[in-house]
C-alpha positions as CSV (number, residue, x, y, z in Angstrom):
1,M,-28.7,38.2,-42.6
2,K,-31.1,40.0,-40.3
3,Q,-32.5,36.7,-39.1
4,F,-28.9,35.5,-38.5
5,F,-28.1,38.4,-36.2
6,K,-31.4,37.9,-34.4
7,F,-30.4,34.3,-33.5
8,V,-26.9,35.4,-32.5
9,L,-28.3,38.1,-30.2
10,A,-30.8,35.7,-28.7
11,T,-28.0,33.2,-28.0
12,I,-25.8,35.8,-26.4
13,V,-28.7,37.0,-24.2
14,G,-29.5,33.4,-23.2
15,L,-25.9,32.8,-22.2
16,I,-25.8,36.0,-20.1
17,I,-29.0,35.1,-18.3
18,T,-27.8,31.5,-17.7
19,S,-24.5,32.8,-16.4
20,V,-26.1,35.2,-14.0
21,I,-28.4,32.5,-12.7
22,L,-25.5,30.0,-12.3
23,F,-23.5,32.7,-10.6
24,F,-26.1,33.3,-7.9
25,V,-26.7,29.5,-7.5
26,L,-22.9,29.1,-7.0
27,I,-22.8,31.9,-4.5
28,G,-25.7,30.3,-2.6
29,I,-23.8,27.0,-2.6
30,I,-20.6,28.6,-1.3
31,V,-22.5,30.5,1.4
32,S,-24.3,27.4,2.4
33,A,-21.1,25.4,2.6
34,A,-19.2,28.1,4.5
35,T,-22.0,28.7,7.1
36,S,-23.0,25.0,7.6
37,K,-22.8,23.7,11.1
38,P,-22.5,20.2,12.6
39,A,-25.8,18.5,13.0
40,S,-27.3,18.7,16.5
41,V,-27.7,15.3,18.1
42,A,-31.0,14.6,19.9
43,S,-31.0,12.4,23.0
44,N,-31.7,8.7,22.4
45,S,-30.1,8.8,18.9
46,I,-28.4,6.2,16.7
47,L,-25.2,6.9,14.7
48,T,-25.8,5.6,11.2
49,I,-22.7,4.6,9.1
50,T,-23.2,4.0,5.4
51,I,-20.0,3.7,3.4
52,D,-20.8,3.5,-0.4
53,H,-17.8,5.5,-1.6
54,P,-14.0,5.1,-1.5
55,I,-12.6,6.4,1.8
56,S,-9.8,8.9,1.6
57,E,-7.4,9.4,4.4
58,R,-8.8,12.8,5.2
59,T,-12.2,14.4,4.7
60,P,-11.7,16.7,1.8
61,K,-12.3,20.4,2.2
62,N,-14.9,20.3,-0.6
63,P,-17.3,23.3,-0.9
64,F,-19.8,21.1,-2.7
65,A,-19.8,18.2,-0.1
66,G,-23.3,17.0,0.5
67,I,-24.8,18.9,-2.5
68,N,-26.3,17.0,-5.3
69,F,-25.6,19.5,-8.1
70,W,-24.0,19.0,-11.5
71,G,-22.9,15.5,-10.7
72,F,-21.2,16.4,-7.3
73,N,-23.2,14.6,-4.6
74,N,-20.0,14.5,-2.6
75,K,-21.2,13.9,0.9
76,S,-18.0,12.0,1.7
77,I,-16.1,11.6,4.8
78,G,-12.4,10.7,5.3
79,L,-11.0,7.9,7.5
80,D,-9.8,10.5,10.0
81,D,-13.3,11.8,10.8
82,I,-14.8,8.3,10.7
83,L,-12.5,7.1,13.4
84,E,-12.8,10.4,15.4
85,N,-16.6,10.3,15.2
86,I,-16.9,6.6,16.3
87,K,-14.5,7.5,19.2
88,R,-16.6,10.5,20.1
89,A,-19.9,8.5,19.9
90,K,-18.5,6.1,22.5
91,T,-18.8,8.7,25.2
92,D,-21.7,10.7,23.8
93,N,-24.7,10.2,26.1
94,N,-27.0,11.1,23.2
95,I,-25.8,8.2,21.1
96,R,-27.2,4.8,22.1
97,G,-25.6,2.7,19.4
98,I,-24.4,2.4,15.9
99,F,-26.3,1.2,12.8
100,L,-24.1,-0.2,10.0
101,N,-26.3,0.4,7.0
102,Q,-25.7,-1.4,3.7
103,S,-22.2,-0.5,2.5
104,Y,-19.9,-1.6,-0.2
105,M,-16.5,-0.8,1.4
106,L,-14.7,0.2,-1.8
107,S,-11.4,0.9,0.0
108,G,-8.6,-1.4,0.9
109,Q,-8.4,-4.0,3.7
110,A,-6.3,-1.9,6.1
111,T,-8.8,1.0,5.9
112,T,-11.6,-1.5,6.7
113,E,-9.4,-2.9,9.5
114,E,-9.1,0.6,11.1
115,I,-12.8,1.1,11.2
116,R,-13.4,-2.4,12.4
117,K,-11.1,-1.9,15.4
118,A,-12.8,1.4,16.2
119,L,-16.2,-0.4,16.3
120,I,-14.7,-3.1,18.6
121,D,-13.5,-0.3,20.9
122,F,-16.9,1.4,20.7
123,K,-18.6,-1.7,22.0
124,K,-16.5,-1.6,25.1
125,S,-18.8,1.2,26.2
126,G,-21.7,-1.2,26.5
127,K,-23.5,0.4,23.5
128,F,-24.7,-1.8,20.6
129,V,-23.7,-2.2,17.0
130,V,-26.3,-3.5,14.5
131,A,-25.6,-4.3,10.8
132,Y,-28.0,-4.6,7.9
133,G,-27.4,-5.2,4.3
134,E,-29.2,-6.1,1.1
135,I,-25.9,-7.0,-0.4
136,Y,-22.9,-8.2,1.7
137,T,-19.6,-8.0,-0.1
138,Q,-16.8,-9.8,1.7
139,S,-15.3,-6.5,2.8
140,F,-18.6,-5.2,4.3
141,Y,-19.2,-8.5,6.0
142,Y,-15.7,-8.4,7.5
143,L,-16.6,-5.0,9.0
144,A,-20.2,-6.1,10.0
145,S,-19.0,-9.3,11.6
146,V,-18.1,-7.4,14.8
147,A,-21.7,-6.2,15.2
148,D,-23.9,-7.6,18.0
149,K,-26.5,-8.5,15.4
150,V,-26.0,-9.0,11.7
151,Y,-29.1,-8.9,9.5
152,L,-29.5,-9.8,5.8
153,N,-32.5,-8.9,3.6
154,P,-34.5,-12.1,2.9
155,K,-34.1,-11.5,-0.9
156,G,-30.5,-10.3,-0.5
157,I,-27.1,-11.4,-1.7
158,F,-24.3,-12.7,0.5
159,D,-20.8,-13.1,-1.1
160,F,-18.5,-15.4,0.7
161,G,-16.4,-17.3,-1.7
162,G,-12.8,-16.3,-0.9
163,F,-10.3,-13.8,-2.3
164,D,-9.0,-13.3,-5.8
165,S,-6.5,-10.9,-7.3
166,Q,-6.7,-10.2,-11.0
167,I,-4.3,-8.4,-13.3
168,T,-5.2,-6.8,-16.6
169,F,-2.6,-7.6,-19.3
170,L,-2.2,-5.2,-22.2
171,K,0.4,-6.8,-24.3
172,G,-2.1,-8.1,-26.9
173,T,-3.5,-4.6,-27.3
174,L,-0.1,-3.1,-27.7
175,D,0.8,-5.7,-30.3
176,K,-2.3,-4.9,-32.3
177,L,-1.4,-1.2,-32.1
178,G,2.2,-1.8,-33.1
179,V,3.6,-0.6,-29.8
180,E,6.5,-2.4,-28.0
181,A,7.0,-1.8,-24.3
182,Q,10.8,-1.6,-23.8
183,I,11.4,-2.7,-20.2
184,I,14.4,-1.9,-17.9
185,K,14.0,-3.2,-14.4
186,V,15.6,-4.7,-11.3
187,G,13.9,-7.3,-9.2
188,T,12.7,-10.8,-10.0
189,Y,9.3,-10.0,-8.4
190,K,9.0,-6.5,-9.8
191,S,5.9,-7.4,-11.7
192,A,4.6,-3.9,-12.5
193,V,5.9,-4.3,-16.0
194,E,4.3,-7.7,-16.7
195,P,1.0,-6.3,-18.1
196,F,3.0,-4.7,-20.9
197,V,5.2,-7.6,-22.0
198,L,3.3,-10.8,-21.0
199,T,-0.2,-12.2,-21.4
200,K,-0.3,-14.0,-18.1
201,M,1.5,-13.9,-14.7
202,S,5.1,-15.0,-14.4
203,D,5.9,-17.9,-12.1
204,A,7.6,-15.5,-9.6
205,N,4.7,-13.1,-9.6
206,R,2.2,-16.0,-9.1
207,E,4.3,-17.2,-6.2
208,Q,4.3,-13.8,-4.4
209,V,0.6,-13.2,-5.1
210,T,-0.3,-16.6,-3.8
211,S,1.7,-15.9,-0.7
212,Y,0.4,-12.5,0.3
213,L,-3.2,-13.2,-0.8
214,G,-3.1,-16.3,1.4
215,S,-1.8,-14.1,4.3
216,L,-4.7,-11.6,3.8
217,Y,-7.2,-14.4,3.7
218,D,-5.9,-16.2,6.8
219,Y,-6.3,-12.9,8.7
220,F,-9.8,-12.3,7.3
221,I,-11.0,-15.8,8.3
222,N,-9.4,-15.8,11.7
223,N,-11.0,-12.5,12.7
224,I,-14.4,-13.5,11.5
225,S,-14.0,-16.8,13.4
226,I,-13.4,-14.8,16.6
227,S,-16.2,-12.3,16.1
228,R,-18.8,-14.9,15.0
229,N,-17.6,-17.8,17.2
230,I,-17.4,-20.1,14.2
231,P,-14.4,-22.4,13.7
232,T,-12.0,-21.4,10.9
233,D,-12.3,-24.8,9.3
234,T,-16.1,-24.3,9.0
235,L,-15.6,-20.9,7.5
236,R,-13.1,-22.2,4.9
237,D,-15.4,-25.1,4.0
238,V,-18.3,-22.7,3.5
239,A,-16.2,-20.5,1.3
240,N,-14.4,-23.2,-0.7
241,N,-17.6,-25.0,-1.5
242,L,-19.7,-21.9,-2.0
243,R,-22.2,-23.2,0.5
244,V,-23.8,-19.8,0.8
245,Q,-25.8,-19.2,-2.3
246,Y,-29.1,-17.9,-0.9
247,P,-29.9,-15.8,2.2
248,E,-31.2,-18.9,4.1
249,D,-27.7,-20.5,3.7
250,A,-26.0,-17.5,5.4
251,L,-28.5,-18.0,8.3
252,K,-27.9,-21.7,8.4
253,Y,-24.2,-21.4,8.8
254,R,-24.6,-18.6,11.4
255,L,-22.9,-16.0,9.3
256,V,-25.9,-13.7,10.0
257,D,-28.4,-13.6,12.9
258,G,-31.6,-13.1,11.0
259,L,-33.2,-12.4,7.6
260,K,-35.0,-9.1,8.0
261,Y,-36.4,-6.4,5.8
262,K,-35.2,-2.8,6.4
263,D,-38.4,-1.8,8.1
264,E,-38.1,-4.8,10.5
265,V,-34.5,-3.9,11.4
266,L,-35.6,-0.3,12.1
267,D,-38.3,-1.6,14.4
268,L,-35.7,-3.7,16.2
269,L,-33.6,-0.6,16.6
270,K,-36.5,1.3,18.1
271,D,-37.1,-1.6,20.5
272,R,-33.5,-1.4,21.6
273,I,-33.7,2.3,22.5
274,G,-37.3,2.2,23.7
275,V,-39.1,4.1,20.9
276,Q,-42.6,3.2,19.8
277,H,-42.8,1.7,16.3
278,K,-45.1,4.5,15.1
279,K,-42.5,7.1,15.9
280,D,-39.5,8.1,13.9
281,L,-36.1,6.8,14.8
282,S,-33.8,9.6,15.8
283,S,-30.5,9.1,14.0
284,V,-27.5,11.1,12.7
285,D,-25.3,10.2,9.7
286,I,-21.6,9.9,10.5
287,E,-20.9,12.5,7.8
288,D,-22.9,15.1,9.8
289,Y,-21.8,14.0,13.2
290,T,-18.5,15.9,13.2
291,K,-16.7,18.8,14.9
292,G,-19.2,19.0,17.7
293,D,-16.8,20.4,20.3
294,D,-16.9,24.2,19.5
295,D,-14.5,24.8,22.4
296,R,-12.0,22.2,21.3
297,A,-9.5,24.8,20.2
298,D,-9.6,26.4,23.6
299,K,-9.0,23.0,25.3
300,T,-5.9,22.3,23.3
301,S,-4.4,25.8,23.1
302,G,-1.0,26.0,24.6
303,L,-0.3,22.2,24.2
304,Q,2.7,20.8,22.3
305,N,1.9,19.4,18.9
306,I,2.2,16.1,17.2
307,A,2.2,16.6,13.4
308,V,0.3,14.0,11.4
309,I,1.6,14.3,7.8
310,Y,-0.6,12.5,5.2
311,A,1.1,10.9,2.2
312,S,-1.7,9.4,0.2
313,G,-1.8,8.3,-3.5
314,D,0.7,7.9,-6.3
315,I,4.1,9.7,-5.8
316,G,5.2,12.3,-8.3
317,G,6.8,15.7,-8.5
318,G,5.1,19.0,-7.9
319,D,2.4,19.8,-5.3
320,G,0.0,16.8,-5.8
321,D,-3.4,17.0,-4.1
322,D,-5.5,15.1,-1.5
323,N,-5.2,11.9,-3.6
324,A,-1.7,12.2,-5.0
325,I,1.6,12.8,-3.3
326,G,3.7,15.7,-4.7
327,S,7.3,15.6,-3.6
328,E,7.5,19.4,-3.4
329,K,4.5,19.9,-1.2
330,L,5.2,16.9,1.1
331,S,8.9,17.9,1.4
332,A,7.8,21.4,2.3
333,A,5.4,20.0,5.0
334,L,8.3,17.9,6.5
335,R,10.6,21.0,6.5
336,K,7.9,23.1,8.2
337,V,7.3,20.6,11.1
338,R,11.0,20.0,11.4
339,M,11.6,23.7,12.1
340,D,8.5,24.2,14.2
341,D,9.6,24.1,17.9
342,K,6.0,23.4,19.0
343,V,5.9,20.2,17.0
344,K,7.6,17.6,19.2
345,A,7.0,14.4,17.1
346,V,5.8,13.4,13.6
347,V,3.5,10.7,12.4
348,L,3.8,10.1,8.7
349,R,0.7,8.4,7.5
350,V,1.5,6.5,4.3
351,N,-1.1,5.1,2.0
352,S,0.6,4.8,-1.4
353,P,1.5,2.2,-4.0
354,G,4.6,4.3,-4.9
355,G,5.4,6.1,-8.1
356,S,8.4,8.2,-9.3
357,S,11.6,6.8,-7.7
358,L,13.1,10.3,-7.9
359,A,10.2,11.9,-6.1
360,S,10.3,9.1,-3.5
361,A,14.0,9.8,-2.9
362,V,13.4,13.5,-2.5
363,I,10.8,12.8,0.2
364,W,13.0,10.2,1.9
365,R,15.8,12.8,2.3
366,E,13.4,15.1,4.2
367,V,12.3,12.2,6.5
368,V,16.0,11.5,7.3
369,L,16.6,15.2,8.2
370,T,13.4,15.4,10.3
371,K,14.3,12.2,12.2
372,K,17.6,13.8,13.3
373,V,15.7,16.5,15.3
374,K,12.4,14.8,16.4
375,P,10.8,11.4,16.5
376,V,9.2,10.2,13.2
377,I,6.7,7.3,13.3
378,V,5.2,5.8,10.2
379,S,1.7,4.5,10.1
380,M,0.9,2.4,7.1
381,G,-2.6,2.3,5.5
382,D,-3.8,0.1,2.7
383,Y,-0.6,0.4,0.8
384,A,2.9,1.5,1.6
385,A,4.7,-0.3,-1.2
386,S,7.7,0.4,-3.4
387,G,8.0,4.2,-3.4
388,G,5.6,4.2,-0.5
389,Y,8.0,2.0,1.5
390,Y,11.0,4.2,0.3
391,I,9.6,7.2,2.0
392,S,8.8,5.2,5.1
393,C,12.1,3.3,5.7
394,A,14.0,6.1,7.4
395,A,11.5,6.5,10.3
396,D,12.3,5.7,13.9
397,S,9.5,3.1,13.9
398,I,7.1,1.7,11.3
399,I,3.6,0.5,12.3
400,A,1.4,-1.4,9.8
401,E,-1.9,-3.1,9.8
402,P,-1.7,-6.9,9.4
403,N,-3.4,-6.5,6.0
404,T,-1.3,-3.6,4.7
405,I,0.4,-4.2,1.4
406,T,4.0,-3.2,1.6
407,G,7.5,-4.1,0.5
408,S,7.9,-4.2,-3.3
409,I,11.4,-2.8,-3.1
410,G,12.4,-2.5,-6.7
411,I,12.8,-0.1,-9.7
412,F,11.7,-0.2,-13.3
413,A,11.4,2.0,-16.3
414,I,9.2,1.6,-19.4
415,L,10.0,3.3,-22.7
416,P,7.5,2.7,-25.6
417,N,8.8,1.9,-29.1
418,M,6.0,3.2,-31.4
419,Q,7.8,2.8,-34.7
420,K,5.4,0.2,-36.1
421,L,2.4,2.2,-35.0
422,F,3.7,5.4,-36.7
423,N,5.1,3.7,-39.8
424,D,2.9,0.7,-40.5
425,K,-0.5,1.8,-39.0
426,L,-0.5,5.6,-39.5
427,G,2.0,6.0,-42.3
428,V,4.0,8.6,-40.3
429,T,7.8,8.8,-40.7
430,F,10.4,10.9,-38.9
431,D,13.8,12.4,-39.8
432,G,16.0,14.9,-38.2
433,V,19.4,16.1,-37.1
434,K,21.2,15.7,-33.8
435,T,24.4,17.1,-32.4
436,G,25.4,14.1,-30.2
437,K,25.2,10.3,-30.4
438,F,22.6,10.2,-27.6
439,S,20.8,13.5,-28.2
440,D,17.6,11.7,-29.0
441,L,17.8,9.0,-26.2
442,G,14.3,8.1,-25.3
443,N,12.8,8.8,-28.7
444,I,9.6,6.8,-28.9
445,S,9.6,6.6,-32.7
446,R,12.3,4.0,-32.8
447,P,13.7,1.1,-30.7
448,L,16.5,1.5,-28.2
449,T,20.0,0.6,-29.4
450,P,21.9,-2.0,-27.3
451,E,24.2,0.8,-26.0
452,E,21.2,2.9,-25.0
453,R,19.6,0.0,-23.2
454,T,22.8,-0.6,-21.3
455,I,22.9,3.1,-20.2
456,L,19.3,2.9,-19.0
457,Q,19.8,-0.4,-17.2
458,T,22.8,1.0,-15.4
459,Q,20.7,4.0,-14.2
460,V,17.9,1.7,-13.0
461,N,20.5,-0.6,-11.3
462,R,21.9,2.5,-9.5
463,G,18.4,3.5,-8.4
464,Y,17.8,0.1,-6.9
465,D,21.2,0.1,-5.1
466,E,20.3,3.5,-3.6
467,F,16.8,2.2,-2.6
468,T,18.2,-0.9,-0.9
469,Q,20.9,1.1,0.8
470,A,18.3,3.5,2.2
471,V,16.3,0.6,3.5
472,A,19.4,-1.1,5.0
473,E,20.3,2.1,6.8
474,G,16.8,2.8,8.0
475,R,16.0,-0.7,9.1
476,H,19.5,-1.5,10.5
477,K,20.0,-4.5,8.1
478,T,22.7,-5.4,5.6
479,Q,22.1,-4.5,2.0
480,V,22.5,-8.1,1.1
481,Y,19.6,-9.0,3.4
482,V,17.4,-6.2,2.0
483,N,18.2,-7.5,-1.5
484,S,17.1,-11.0,-0.5
485,I,13.7,-9.7,0.7
486,G,13.5,-7.0,-2.0
487,Q,13.6,-7.8,-5.7
488,G,10.2,-6.2,-6.0
489,R,8.5,-8.7,-3.8
490,V,5.2,-7.7,-2.1
491,W,4.4,-8.6,1.5
492,T,1.5,-8.1,3.9
493,G,2.0,-6.3,7.2
494,T,2.0,-9.7,9.0
495,Q,4.7,-11.0,6.7
496,A,6.7,-7.7,6.8
497,L,6.8,-7.9,10.6
498,K,8.4,-11.3,10.5
499,I,11.2,-10.2,8.0
500,G,11.9,-6.9,9.7
501,L,10.3,-4.4,7.3
502,V,8.0,-3.1,10.0
503,D,8.3,-2.9,13.8
504,R,4.8,-3.7,15.0
505,L,1.2,-4.2,13.9
506,G,-1.3,-1.5,14.7
507,N,-3.3,1.5,13.5
508,I,-2.8,5.2,13.3
509,N,-3.8,5.7,16.9
510,D,-1.1,3.3,17.9
511,A,1.4,5.4,15.9
512,I,0.2,8.6,17.5
513,E,0.6,7.0,21.0
514,S,4.0,5.8,20.1
515,A,5.1,9.2,18.9
516,A,3.8,10.8,22.1
517,K,5.7,8.3,24.2
518,K,8.9,8.8,22.3
519,A,8.6,12.6,22.7
520,N,7.6,12.2,26.4
521,L,4.3,13.9,25.8
522,K,1.2,13.2,28.0
523,D,-1.0,16.1,26.8
524,Y,-0.7,17.1,23.2
525,K,-2.6,18.5,20.2
526,L,-2.7,16.9,16.7
527,V,-2.0,19.1,13.7
528,S,-2.5,17.8,10.1
529,Y,-0.2,18.5,7.1
530,P,0.0,19.2,4.3
531,E,-2.5,22.0,4.6
532,Q,-5.7,21.3,2.6
533,K,-6.9,24.0,0.3
534,G,-9.8,26.0,1.5
535,I,-13.2,26.7,-0.2
536,F,-12.1,29.6,-2.4
537,S,-8.7,28.4,-3.3
538,K,-10.1,25.1,-4.5
539,L,-13.1,26.4,-6.2
540,G,-11.9,26.5,-9.8
541,S,-10.0,23.2,-9.9
542,S,-12.4,21.5,-7.6
543,M,-15.4,22.2,-9.7
544,S,-13.9,20.9,-13.0
545,E,-12.0,17.9,-11.6
546,D,-14.8,16.7,-9.3
547,V,-17.4,17.0,-12.0
548,K,-15.2,15.0,-14.4
549,A,-14.2,12.4,-11.9
550,N,-17.8,11.8,-10.7
551,M,-19.1,11.5,-14.3
552,I,-16.4,9.0,-15.2
553,K,-17.0,7.0,-12.0
554,K,-20.8,6.9,-12.6
555,E,-20.3,5.7,-16.1
556,L,-17.6,3.1,-15.4
557,G,-18.7,1.9,-12.0
558,E,-16.5,-0.9,-10.7
559,N,-14.4,-0.6,-13.9
560,Y,-13.1,2.8,-12.8
561,S,-10.0,1.2,-11.4
562,Y,-9.1,0.0,-14.9
563,Y,-9.4,3.6,-16.1
564,E,-7.1,4.7,-13.3
565,Q,-4.5,2.1,-14.3
566,I,-4.5,3.1,-17.9
567,K,-4.3,6.8,-16.9
568,S,-1.2,6.1,-14.7
569,L,0.7,4.8,-17.8
570,Q,1.4,8.4,-18.7
571,S,3.6,8.9,-15.6
572,M,5.2,5.5,-15.9
573,M,6.5,6.4,-19.3
574,R,8.4,9.4,-18.1
575,T,10.8,8.4,-15.3
576,P,12.1,5.3,-13.4
577,Q,9.4,4.0,-11.1
578,A,9.2,2.5,-7.7
579,R,5.6,1.4,-8.0
580,L,3.3,-1.5,-7.1
581,A,2.0,-3.4,-10.1
582,Y,-1.6,-3.4,-9.2
583,Q,-4.3,-2.9,-6.6
584,V,-5.6,-5.7,-4.5
585,N,-9.4,-5.7,-4.8
586,I,-11.4,-7.8,-2.4
587,K,-15.1,-8.2,-3.3
């Protein structure tokens, strides 16, 4: 017994010492993050852009950003700061050019498009852009194709074989588990439910995917053709016949300008800015090149405001976070800017595949009310589909990128019947008492009755009717017409412009300029909403969630998207959904 207490005491002492050490380490991290300043930029420098992580709409206020500790390593930057930093570098006399270092571009096509356009604008200054990669994914090559020079490692990999969109079907797994997905939906093309009831794509879904994937690919090929001065027919032939299998092939077909090792590219960069090869290249990472104007607040004080409200991620109730839209928090942000006399116009930045139809309708209502008192312009990112389109449709004007995924106007609900799993697989049975005929409507331990299914179908039909009516009113169309282009069908931004779902093609800066023009503002200040949590308010949740997310991402790699899909099933089972079926991943 004495030995037992000795071990217990030693363990307790060890835990106390470890906790004290970790406490001081944590304090050091917080102080370091709170007191960190933007990197100073030496003259004759190069701005280095390496994008090897998914790009969020806004740079998160993360106290552990840039610190490789306990699985964090979160030196990430949002699209807002990427665009702002490229714009700033254009007129910064200390920046001579941009180096696009090997990147994977894990975000959507519209995000890549925004950065690509910023680089094209940067080149108007006469400064250079040079790209290098050991591996060129098609998304990274699309970005890099605007560079003055594109270099590939002599032993590298160059992927240029065309686009594909793949859906994971779970029906076989559900059958083995004894789970039936009971589907209630509206919309021939509303294919979000297909993975649970089919083993392959329906004809309608194959039709729409073929259509929008073709639209995305046309835009991709046409822009590379312009940047690289290669005929589109040649590019299609190269891709269709996989003529680029080795680095020499990419050079042969003029997709790259040279096969160089990293050290050779760095020497070429030194030559461009007049630095001797034996000296170090002066460069600054785009994550560090930020918030350099200390007196910016003074310059913009007293100006009228344009509010940029970010709506990013799945739509649900509650507060949400930087990667999920909470109807409560977003609605509060809309009410706040609506009642703020200094805010003269609103840009609603939507990057969402949708989610809860109820939460979408709640946000839509706030957009309608805000539009009555000040201009509301929507800027669409990678996705503004289903519920993402619902919250957009009431705006004065909608601006999308050509490769934005939008539309998908439809509603569905999924209710699992797990009777076979409980009874046959697990040997679990249920019994009980109810006071009304429908008291246990939605019980997952048994199948729906025909009468219950009729009730739920009526509710979903009503939700679709309200959705199409909202779109018809916002877009000044008839509900019959909206239904004809609705039915859950997915469109690209280019296609959506032709059928009247969006007003013009452009990026977030175009939306801001449009908002300023509509509000008759020449000088203005941008303010962002919803307010991001600060260091101390985020500390507890940020620590656990970031560690967990980073560990899962590291373990699953490219398969992380499948994990997210399965995780989203929990919310799909609760309420009617206005949601896109899948993500479009371009290699």
